[in-house]
C-alpha positions in Angstrom: 0.0 0.0 0.0 1.3 3.4 -1.0 0.9 6.2 1.6 1.5 8.9 -1.0 -1.3 7.7 -3.2 -3.7 7.4 -0.3 -3.0 11.0 0.8 -3.4 12.2 -2.8 -6.8 10.4 -2.8 -8.2 13.0 -0.4 -5.9 16.0 -1.2 -3.8 15.6 1.9 -0.2 15.1 0.6 1.1 18.0 2.7 -0.1 16.6 6.0 2.6 14.1 6.9 3.8 15.5 10.3 1.9 14.3 13.4 0.2 17.2 15.2 -3.3 18.1 16.3 -3.6 20.8 13.6 -2.7 18.3 10.9 -5.0 15.6 12.4 -7.9 18.0 12.2 -7.2 18.7 8.6 -6.6 15.0 7.7 -10.0 14.1 9.2 -11.8 17.0 7.5 -10.3 16.3 4.1 -10.9 12.6 4.4 -14.6 13.1 5.2 -15.2 15.7 2.5 -13.5 13.7 -0.2 -14.1 10.0 0.6 -17.8 9.1 1.2 -19.4 6.7 3.7 -21.3 4.2 1.6 -22.8 0.7 1.7 -23.1 0.1 -2.0 -21.2 -3.2 -1.9 -23.5 -4.5 0.9 -26.6 -3.8 -1.1 -25.1 -5.5 -4.2 -23.9 -8.5 -2.3 -20.2 -7.8 -2.9 -18.4 -9.3 0.1 -16.4 -7.0 2.3 -13.3 -8.5 4.0 -11.3 -7.0 6.8 -8.1 -7.0 4.7 -6.3 -3.7 4.4 -4.9 -4.5 1.0 -8.4 -5.1 -0.5 -9.8 -2.1 1.4 -6.9 0.1 0.0 -7.6 -1.1 -3.5 -11.3 -0.2 -3.2 -10.9 3.2 -1.6 -7.7 4.4 -3.2 -7.4 2.6 -6.6 -11.1 2.3 -7.5 -12.1 5.7 -6.0 -14.8 4.4 -3.7 -15.9 4.9 -0.2 -16.9 2.3 2.4 -18.4 1.8 5.8 -16.8 2.0 9.2 -14.5 -1.0 9.1 -13.1 0.1 5.8 -12.8 3.8 6.3 -11.6 3.8 9.9 -9.5 0.6 9.3 -7.6 2.2 6.5 -7.4 5.7 8.1 -6.0 4.1 11.3 -3.3 2.4 9.3 -2.4 5.7 7.7 -2.2 7.5 11.1 0.1 4.9 12.5 2.3 5.0 9.4 2.5 8.8 9.8 3.7 8.4 13.4 0.5 9.0 15.4 -0.2 7.0 18.5 -3.6 5.7 17.4 -5.7 2.6 18.2 -9.0 1.2 17.0 -11.8 0.9 19.5 -15.3 -0.7 19.4 -18.4 1.3 19.8 -22.1 0.5 20.3 -24.4 2.8 18.3 -27.5 4.5 19.8 -30.2 4.3 17.1 -32.7 7.1 16.4 -35.4 4.8 17.6 -34.0 5.0 21.1 -32.5 1.5 21.2 -28.8 0.4 21.2 -27.6 -1.5 18.1 -25.7 -4.8 18.3 -22.9 -4.2 20.9 -19.5 -3.1 19.7 -20.2 -3.4 15.9 -18.9 0.1 15.1 -15.2 0.7 14.6 -13.7 4.1 15.7 -10.2 5.5 16.4 -8.5 7.0 19.5 -5.5 9.2 18.9 -3.2 10.2 21.8 -1.6 13.6 21.5 -1.7 16.3 24.3 -5.1 14.8 25.1 -6.8 11.6 23.8 -9.1 12.3 20.9 -11.9 10.4 19.3 -11.4 10.3 15.5 -14.1 8.8 13.2 -14.1 9.1 9.5 -16.5 6.1 9.1 -19.8 6.8 10.9 -21.7 8.7 8.3 -23.5 11.7 9.7 -21.1 12.7 12.5 -18.4 15.2 13.4 -15.6 16.2 11.0 -13.4 17.1 14.1 -11.3 15.1 16.5 -13.2 15.2 19.8 -11.2 15.2 23.1 -12.3 12.7 25.8 -12.1 15.4 28.4 -15.7 16.6 27.8 -14.9 19.8 25.9 -17.6 20.9 23.4 -16.5 21.0 19.7 -18.7 22.6 17.0 -18.7 22.1 13.3 -21.2 22.5 10.5 -23.1 19.4 11.6 -23.6 20.4 15.3 -21.9 20.4 18.6 -20.2 17.3 20.0 -18.6 16.2 23.2 -17.3 12.9 24.7 -18.1 12.3 28.4 -17.8 9.4 30.8 -20.8 7.0 30.5 -19.8 5.0 33.5 -16.4 3.9 35.0 -15.4 2.1 31.9 -17.4 3.6 29.1 -17.5 6.9 27.2 -20.3 8.3 25.2 -20.3 10.6 22.1 -23.1 13.2 22.2 -24.4 15.6 19.6 -26.5 18.7 19.9 -28.2 19.9 16.8 -31.0 22.5 16.4 -31.3 22.6 20.2 -31.8 18.8 20.6 -29.1 16.6 22.2 -28.7 12.9 21.8 -26.2 10.1 22.3 -24.5 8.9 19.1 -22.6 5.9 20.5 -20.7 4.6 23.5 -17.3 3.0 23.6 -14.5 1.7 25.8 -11.0 2.8 25.3 -9.8 -0.8 24.9 -7.6 -1.3 21.9 -8.9 -3.5 19.2 -7.4 -5.1 16.0 -9.3 -4.8 12.7 -9.9 -8.5 12.7 -11.7 -8.2 16.0 -14.6 -6.7 14.1 -15.2 -9.8 11.9 -18.5 -10.7 13.5 -19.8 -7.1 13.2 -18.7 -6.9 9.6 -20.6 -10.0 8.7 -23.6 -8.9 10.7 -23.8 -5.6 8.9 -23.6 -7.2 5.5 -26.2 -9.9 6.0 -28.6 -9.2 8.9 -32.0 -7.7 8.4 -31.4 -5.9 11.7 -28.4 -4.1 10.1 -28.9 -0.5 9.0 -27.0 -1.2 5.9 -28.8 -4.2 4.3 -31.9 -2.4 3.0 -31.2 0.6 0.7 -28.3 2.5 -0.8 -26.7 4.9 1.6 -24.1 7.4 0.6 -23.0 10.5 2.5 -20.1 12.9 2.7 -19.4 16.0 4.6 -19.0 19.4 3.0 -17.4 22.6 4.3 -20.9 23.9 5.2 -22.8 20.7 6.0 -23.4 17.4 4.4 -24.8 15.7 1.2 -26.5 12.4 1.5 -28.3 9.9 -0.7 -30.7 7.4 1.0 -32.2 5.1 -1.6 -33.7 7.7 -4.1 -33.9 10.6 -1.7 -31.1 13.2 -2.0 -30.6 15.5 1.0 -28.4 18.6 1.1 -27.8 20.0 4.6 -26.1 23.4 4.4 -25.6 26.0 7.2 -28.5 24.5 9.3 -30.9 24.2 6.4 -31.9 20.9 4.8 -33.4 20.4 1.3 -34.6 17.0 0.1 -35.6 15.8 -3.3 -36.4 12.5 -4.9 -34.2 11.5 -7.8 -35.2 9.1 -10.6 -33.5 5.8 -11.4 -32.1 7.4 -14.5 -30.6 10.3 -12.6 -29.0 8.1 -9.9 -25.7 7.2 -11.6 -24.9 10.8 -12.5 -25.8 12.0 -8.9 -23.5 9.3 -7.5 -20.7 10.4 -9.8 -21.1 14.2 -9.6 -21.8 14.5 -5.9 -19.9 11.6 -4.4 -17.3 10.7 -7.1 -18.6 7.1 -7.3 -19.1 5.1 -10.4 -20.5 1.5 -10.1 -19.6 -0.6 -13.1 
């Protein structure tokens, strides 16, 4: 795997020195250039927890991926650049008020002056590293903080349009990418998975987020959201023009 080509994939070739400033820009550029997407899941294309195949998909074939792919490869990059980074397992709090299958989301912790939660593979979430000390961080998508959930657990919270909710909880226990095998299989085949029903593509922008959920295109910009339904004929051009994805 070629670090330089990966950095070029999201316009980050200049960000090779480990620092909080560069980490912030790496995360922002990754999330605005490489989309979160489940297109392989819907098309029954198997996803394996193998960094070489993930690299080939994201870097060579100009695709996105879901958490194991995006955070798995980004974690590898951070370590190669000299960051003290580790994968951790999180449990997602769904909009219906119920917890998803335990520890089936992969995120990253980076240890600098503080320990920061870094996540380029959640979908609709923060584009900033969030410190584990409870400080509030605000971007175009809302305000985020990480606080202790109990003695062993942390929780990521988001406040948007005056409403606060939990996003997910996690332990700071270091994981290997292969530790997520069960979750990766579950999220590809189970009817209880968020990702086995319709196409989902989303990427951050400087002022918000662009998302495609099945045939509904949503543009969230500066606190305002616009939705429109696209046709089956439009979909390939929308995927290419807005997300840089071509499915052949």
